C-alpha positions as CSV (number, residue, x, y, z in Angstrom):
1,M,0.0,0.0,0.0
2,S,1.4,3.4,-1.0
3,E,1.8,6.2,1.5
4,Y,-0.8,8.9,1.2
5,Q,-1.1,12.3,2.8
6,Y,-3.9,14.9,2.6
7,V,-3.5,18.5,3.7
8,V,-6.1,21.3,3.9
9,F,-6.0,24.9,5.1
10,Q,-9.2,26.9,5.5
11,A,-9.7,30.6,6.0
12,V,-12.7,31.3,8.3
13,D,-12.5,34.9,9.5
14,G,-12.0,36.4,6.0
15,P,-10.3,35.7,2.7
16,L,-6.6,36.1,2.1
17,N,-5.4,39.4,0.7
18,D,-3.1,39.6,-2.4
19,K,0.1,39.4,-0.4
20,Q,-1.1,36.4,1.7
21,L,-2.3,34.6,-1.4
22,E,1.0,35.1,-3.1
23,F,2.8,33.6,0.0
24,A,0.3,30.6,-0.1
25,Q,0.9,29.9,-3.8
26,R,4.7,29.6,-3.1
27,Q,4.2,26.8,-0.5
28,S,3.4,24.1,-3.0
29,T,3.4,23.8,-6.8
30,R,0.8,21.0,-6.6
31,A,-1.8,22.5,-4.2
32,D,-5.2,24.0,-5.2
33,V,-4.9,27.5,-3.7
34,S,-7.6,30.1,-3.3
35,R,-8.3,33.0,-1.0
36,W,-10.4,30.7,1.2
37,A,-8.6,27.4,1.0
38,L,-5.5,25.4,0.2
39,S,-5.6,21.7,-0.3
40,V,-3.1,19.1,-1.6
41,E,-2.7,15.4,-1.6
42,Y,0.6,13.4,-1.9
43,H,1.6,9.9,-2.7
44,Y,5.1,8.9,-1.6
45,S,5.7,12.5,-0.5
46,S,4.5,15.1,2.0
47,F,3.7,18.8,2.4
48,R,6.9,20.8,3.1
49,G,5.3,24.2,3.2
50,D,5.3,26.6,6.1
51,V,2.2,25.4,8.0
52,D,2.5,28.0,10.8
53,G,3.4,30.7,8.3
54,L,0.2,30.0,6.3
55,L,-1.9,30.1,9.5
56,R,-0.3,33.5,10.4
57,R,-1.0,34.8,6.9
58,G,-4.7,34.4,6.4
59,Y,-5.8,30.7,7.0
60,D,-7.4,29.8,10.3
61,V,-7.6,26.0,10.4
62,Y,-5.2,23.3,9.3
63,L,-6.1,19.6,9.1
64,Q,-3.8,16.8,7.9
65,H,-4.2,13.0,7.8
66,T,-2.3,10.1,6.2
67,N,-3.2,6.5,5.6
68,Y,-0.5,5.3,8.0
69,G,-2.1,6.9,11.1
70,D,-0.9,10.5,11.3
71,R,-3.6,13.0,12.3
72,E,-3.1,16.7,13.1
73,I,-5.1,19.8,13.4
74,R,-3.9,23.4,14.1
75,L,-6.1,26.3,14.9
76,R,-5.2,29.9,14.6
77,L,-6.6,31.8,17.6
78,P,-6.3,35.6,16.9
79,H,-7.3,36.6,20.5
80,G,-5.4,33.8,22.4
81,M,-6.6,30.9,24.5
82,P,-9.9,31.1,26.3
83,G,-9.7,32.2,29.8
84,D,-6.8,32.9,32.1
85,K,-3.5,31.0,31.5
86,R,-3.8,29.5,35.0
87,V,-6.9,27.8,33.7
88,W,-6.1,26.8,30.1
89,S,-2.6,25.6,30.9
90,K,-4.1,22.7,32.8
91,Y,-5.4,21.4,29.4
92,V,-2.3,21.9,27.3
93,D,0.6,19.5,27.8
94,G,3.0,21.2,25.3
95,E,3.5,17.9,23.4
96,Q,0.3,16.3,22.0
97,L,-1.6,19.5,22.6
98,A,0.6,22.6,22.3
99,W,0.2,26.4,22.3
100,K,2.6,28.5,20.3
101,A,2.0,32.2,21.1
102,D,2.8,34.9,18.5
103,T,5.9,37.1,19.2
104,R,3.5,40.1,19.2
105,G,-0.1,40.4,20.3
106,R,-2.3,37.9,22.0
107,G,-2.8,35.5,19.2
108,G,-1.2,32.1,18.5
109,I,-1.6,28.6,17.1
110,L,-3.0,25.6,19.0
111,S,-1.7,22.3,17.7
112,L,-3.1,18.8,18.3
113,R,-1.1,15.8,17.2
114,P,-1.4,12.6,19.3
115,F,0.7,9.7,18.2
116,H,-0.8,6.5,17.0
117,E,0.8,3.4,15.5
118,T,0.2,2.6,11.9
119,G,-3.2,0.8,11.6
120,D,-4.6,2.0,14.9
121,L,-6.9,4.5,13.2
122,E,-9.4,3.8,10.4
123,E,-8.7,5.6,7.1
124,V,-10.5,8.9,6.5
125,W,-12.9,9.1,3.6
126,E,-14.9,12.2,4.5
127,T,-12.4,14.9,5.2
128,Q,-14.9,17.8,4.9
129,K,-17.0,16.8,7.9
130,Y,-13.9,16.6,10.1
131,L,-12.7,20.0,8.8
132,D,-16.2,21.4,9.6
133,A,-15.8,20.0,13.1
134,A,-12.4,21.6,13.6
135,I,-13.9,25.0,12.4
136,Q,-16.7,24.7,14.9
137,V,-14.3,23.9,17.7
138,R,-12.1,26.8,16.8
139,E,-15.2,29.1,16.8
140,R,-16.0,27.9,20.3
141,L,-12.5,28.5,21.5
142,V,-12.5,32.0,20.0
143,N,-15.8,32.7,21.9
144,G,-14.2,31.6,25.2
145,D,-15.9,28.1,25.4
146,L,-13.7,26.0,27.6
147,R,-15.6,22.9,26.7
148,A,-13.8,22.9,23.3
149,L,-10.5,22.8,25.0
150,Y,-11.6,19.9,27.2
151,L,-12.6,18.0,24.0
152,L,-9.1,18.6,22.5
153,W,-7.6,17.3,25.7
154,L,-9.5,14.1,25.3
155,C,-8.0,13.7,21.8
156,A,-4.5,14.5,23.1
157,A,-4.8,12.0,26.0
158,D,-5.4,9.1,23.6
159,D,-1.7,8.9,22.6
160,D,0.2,5.6,22.4
161,Y,2.9,6.9,24.7
162,N,0.4,7.8,27.4
163,D,-0.8,5.5,30.1
164,P,-4.6,6.1,30.4
165,A,-4.6,5.1,34.1
166,E,-2.1,7.9,34.8
167,M,-3.8,10.6,32.8
168,I,-5.8,12.8,35.0
169,E,-8.4,15.0,33.5
170,P,-8.3,18.8,33.8
171,P,-11.2,20.7,35.4
172,V,-14.4,19.7,33.7
173,P,-16.3,22.6,32.1
174,F,-20.1,22.9,32.9
175,G,-22.2,21.5,30.0
176,I,-19.4,19.3,28.6
177,S,-21.9,16.6,27.5
178,D,-23.5,19.1,25.0
179,M,-20.2,18.9,23.0
180,A,-21.1,15.4,21.9
181,T,-23.4,17.0,19.4
182,H,-21.1,19.8,18.3
183,G,-17.7,18.2,18.5
184,G,-18.1,14.4,18.4
185,E,-16.8,14.2,14.8
186,L,-13.5,15.5,16.0
187,L,-13.2,12.7,18.6
188,S,-14.0,10.2,15.8
189,Y,-11.3,11.7,13.6
190,F,-8.8,10.8,16.3
191,G,-10.2,7.3,16.8
192,L,-12.4,8.0,19.9
193,D,-16.0,7.4,20.8
194,P,-18.1,10.7,20.9
195,L,-19.8,9.2,24.0
196,L,-16.6,10.1,25.9
197,L,-18.1,13.6,26.2
198,V,-21.3,12.1,27.6
199,A,-19.3,10.1,30.0
200,A,-17.3,13.1,31.1
201,G,-20.5,15.1,31.6
202,Q,-22.2,12.7,33.9
203,D,-23.2,14.6,37.1
204,I,-21.7,17.8,35.7
205,D,-23.8,20.9,35.8
206,A,-25.3,22.4,32.6
207,A,-23.7,25.3,30.8
208,P,-24.7,28.7,32.2
209,A,-27.4,30.3,30.1
210,D,-25.6,33.6,29.7
211,V,-22.8,32.2,27.6
212,S,-24.9,31.2,24.6
213,T,-23.4,32.3,21.3
214,D,-26.9,33.0,20.0
215,Q,-27.6,35.3,22.9
216,G,-24.4,37.1,22.3
217,F,-25.4,37.7,18.6
218,A,-28.9,38.9,19.8
219,R,-27.3,41.4,22.2
220,W,-25.0,42.7,19.5
221,V,-27.8,43.2,17.0
222,K,-30.0,44.9,19.5
223,A,-27.2,47.4,20.2
224,L,-26.9,48.4,16.5
225,N,-28.1,51.9,15.6
226,H,-30.3,52.4,12.6
227,Q,-27.7,53.8,10.4
228,R,-25.2,51.0,11.1
229,A,-27.9,48.4,10.4
230,K,-28.6,49.9,7.0
231,E,-24.9,49.9,6.1
232,L,-24.6,46.3,7.0
233,L,-27.7,45.3,5.0
234,Q,-26.3,47.1,2.0
235,Q,-23.0,45.3,2.3
236,L,-24.8,41.9,2.4
237,L,-26.8,42.8,-0.6
238,I,-24.0,44.1,-2.9
239,G,-20.8,42.6,-1.5
240,D,-19.3,39.2,-1.0
241,T,-21.7,37.7,1.4
242,T,-19.2,35.2,2.8
243,S,-16.6,37.9,3.4
244,V,-19.1,40.3,5.0
245,K,-20.4,37.6,7.3
246,A,-16.9,36.7,8.3
247,G,-16.1,40.3,9.1
248,L,-19.2,40.7,11.2
249,L,-18.4,37.5,13.2
250,A,-15.0,38.9,13.9
251,E,-16.4,42.3,14.9
252,I,-18.9,40.6,17.3
253,R,-16.2,38.5,18.9
254,D,-14.0,41.6,19.4
255,S,-16.9,43.4,21.1
256,R,-17.7,40.7,23.6
257,T,-16.5,40.7,27.1
258,P,-14.5,37.6,28.0
259,H,-16.1,35.4,30.6
260,D,-14.8,32.7,32.9
261,W,-16.3,29.4,32.0
262,P,-17.4,27.5,35.2
263,T,-15.7,24.2,35.9
264,T,-15.6,21.4,38.5
265,D,-12.6,19.3,39.5
266,R,-13.3,15.6,39.4
267,Q,-9.8,14.2,39.0
268,R,-10.9,11.2,37.0
269,T,-8.4,9.2,34.9
270,F,-8.6,8.9,31.2
271,A,-9.0,5.1,31.7
272,E,-12.1,5.7,33.8
273,L,-13.6,7.9,31.2
274,L,-12.9,5.3,28.5
275,Q,-14.4,2.6,30.6
276,Q,-17.6,4.6,31.3
277,A,-17.8,5.4,27.5
278,E,-17.7,1.7,26.8
279,V,-20.6,1.1,29.2
280,L,-22.7,3.9,27.6
281,R,-21.9,2.5,24.2
282,S,-23.0,-1.0,25.3
283,V,-26.2,0.4,26.6
284,E,-26.8,2.4,23.4
285,V,-26.1,-0.7,21.2
286,A,-28.5,-2.8,23.2
287,Q,-31.2,-0.1,23.0
288,Q,-30.7,0.2,19.3
289,A,-30.9,-3.6,18.9
290,R,-34.2,-3.5,20.8
291,K,-35.5,-0.7,18.6
292,T,-34.4,-2.6,15.5
293,Q,-36.1,-5.8,16.7
294,S,-39.3,-4.0,17.6
295,R,-39.3,-2.3,14.2
296,A,-38.8,-5.6,12.5
297,K,-41.7,-7.1,14.4
298,R,-44.0,-4.2,13.5
299,E,-43.0,-4.6,9.8
300,A,-43.6,-8.3,9.9
301,A,-47.0,-7.8,11.5
302,K,-47.9,-5.3,8.9
303,V,-46.8,-7.6,6.0
304,E,-48.8,-10.4,7.6
305,R,-52.0,-8.2,7.8
306,Q,-51.5,-7.2,4.2
307,R,-51.1,-10.8,3.2
308,A,-54.3,-11.8,5.1
309,D,-56.2,-9.1,3.4
310,R,-55.0,-10.2,0.0
311,M,-55.9,-13.8,0.7
312,K,-59.5,-12.7,1.5
313,E,-59.6,-11.2,-2.0
314,M,-58.2,-14.3,-3.5
315,V,-61.0,-16.5,-2.3
316,K,-63.5,-14.2,-4.1
317,D,-61.9,-14.7,-7.5
318,P,-59.1,-17.3,-7.7
319,N,-58.9,-17.0,-11.6
320,K,-57.9,-13.4,-11.4
321,W,-54.9,-14.3,-9.3
322,L,-54.0,-17.1,-11.6
323,R,-53.9,-14.5,-14.4
324,D,-51.9,-12.1,-12.4
325,A,-49.3,-14.8,-11.7
326,E,-49.1,-15.6,-15.4
327,Q,-48.7,-12.0,-16.4
328,L,-45.8,-11.6,-14.0
329,V,-44.1,-14.6,-15.5
330,D,-44.7,-13.3,-19.1
331,A,-43.0,-10.0,-18.0
332,R,-39.8,-12.0,-17.2
333,G,-37.3,-11.4,-14.5
334,T,-36.3,-13.3,-11.4
335,H,-38.2,-10.9,-9.1
336,N,-41.4,-11.5,-11.1
337,Y,-40.9,-15.3,-10.9
338,K,-40.7,-15.2,-7.2
339,A,-43.7,-12.9,-7.0
340,A,-45.7,-15.2,-9.2
341,A,-44.8,-18.2,-7.0
342,E,-45.8,-16.3,-3.9
343,I,-49.2,-15.5,-5.3
344,L,-49.8,-19.2,-6.1
345,D,-48.6,-20.2,-2.7
346,D,-51.0,-17.7,-1.0
347,L,-53.8,-18.7,-3.3
348,R,-53.4,-22.4,-2.3
349,E,-53.6,-21.4,1.4
350,A,-56.5,-19.0,0.8
351,V,-58.7,-21.6,-1.1
352,G,-57.5,-24.3,1.2
353,G,-57.8,-28.1,1.1
354,D,-57.4,-30.3,-1.9
355,E,-59.1,-27.7,-4.1
356,G,-56.5,-25.0,-3.3
357,D,-53.6,-27.5,-3.9
358,R,-55.1,-28.8,-7.1
359,I,-55.7,-25.5,-8.9
360,T,-52.3,-23.9,-8.0
361,R,-50.3,-27.0,-8.8
362,R,-52.1,-27.3,-12.1
363,H,-51.3,-23.7,-12.9
364,A,-47.6,-24.1,-11.8
365,K,-47.3,-27.1,-14.2
366,H,-48.9,-25.0,-17.0
367,L,-46.4,-22.1,-16.4
368,A,-43.4,-24.5,-16.4
369,K,-44.6,-26.1,-19.6
370,K,-45.3,-22.8,-21.2
371,H,-41.8,-21.5,-20.4
372,P,-39.6,-24.7,-20.4
373,T,-36.3,-22.7,-20.5
374,L,-37.0,-20.5,-17.4
375,N,-35.0,-22.4,-14.8
376,H,-35.4,-19.6,-12.3
377,L,-39.2,-19.8,-12.6
378,K,-39.1,-23.5,-12.0
379,S,-36.8,-23.1,-9.0
380,S,-39.2,-20.5,-7.4
381,L,-42.2,-22.8,-7.9
382,R,-40.3,-25.8,-6.5
383,K,-39.2,-23.8,-3.4
384,R,-43.0,-23.2,-2.7
385,G,-43.8,-26.9,-3.2
386,L,-45.9,-26.2,-6.3
387,L,-43.8,-28.2,-8.8
388,E,-42.2,-31.6,-8.7
């Protein structure tokens, strides 16, 4: 099997300017490059461009995977890590999950790259959904959502060099189980069960209502004056909608007052979380199996009722159903042969007794004689006991 690597960069906050685009185009002669994205795949080679340089020059998210197990994401955070350093430093180990601050300003790059042996992780076939998940996690980090950082810690903890029994979780943010809906795909990308977030959230308080992103948007919109609202509407109507929206989101983030996300300290090991996630998965699988079995029973009962209704009609006019069976056979096709045999079998039961057996066997013999080369027809009739 040949080696394969896929690399993608995505701009989120806004498109690259001309200078940034020129820099991006110099990083790889094989890449597809635009103001919003750069992507390239390699066989027997790898990307040698300046990853951090691209993230500091317009792109906001980097995602990379190979068919031999490497997985990595990097997130450009223009306003730094969420919360106080004394808080977020408990999540970042500097190896699997590392923060590289810019030399100037508050921004930096958060990198996640746990080590896995070749074959530990399944191959990636739907890169876009994982890229979307990384973008969502970045958005939450930018908005100060500490739950996103806990999710990344889970991904980093699952490293082949780590002992799960010795990895102690950082403070657990309130509402962490909600991240299973918003960030579960990223756990899957790194080979973990999204139910880990549900396991981590057991007996953890819900997220405070005043940190909702939607509420933040609503407050910002309410504070707009009439003239500013008209200007924004005009920009959306005549400008690049994506660029305008990206600019507005950045403006909203800049206007928000940072908040401290509430946490609780449970001191559970990563091994305990993994075990609890396995328990939850077993329960979910069992529940799904029961639902599937119940659905199958309902479908079977429905089919049986339909069959009973059809057999009542058969008793009224057996010849009609004999003709229907013959028309199906004349139309040819294995499916039609099976359907014709089923009609004759049901008709035999509906009429009952020797009479039902006699007319259906006679018709089966007639069909076999009329179509001597249709072996699939004969096989279908024999399986129903209608033909010797």
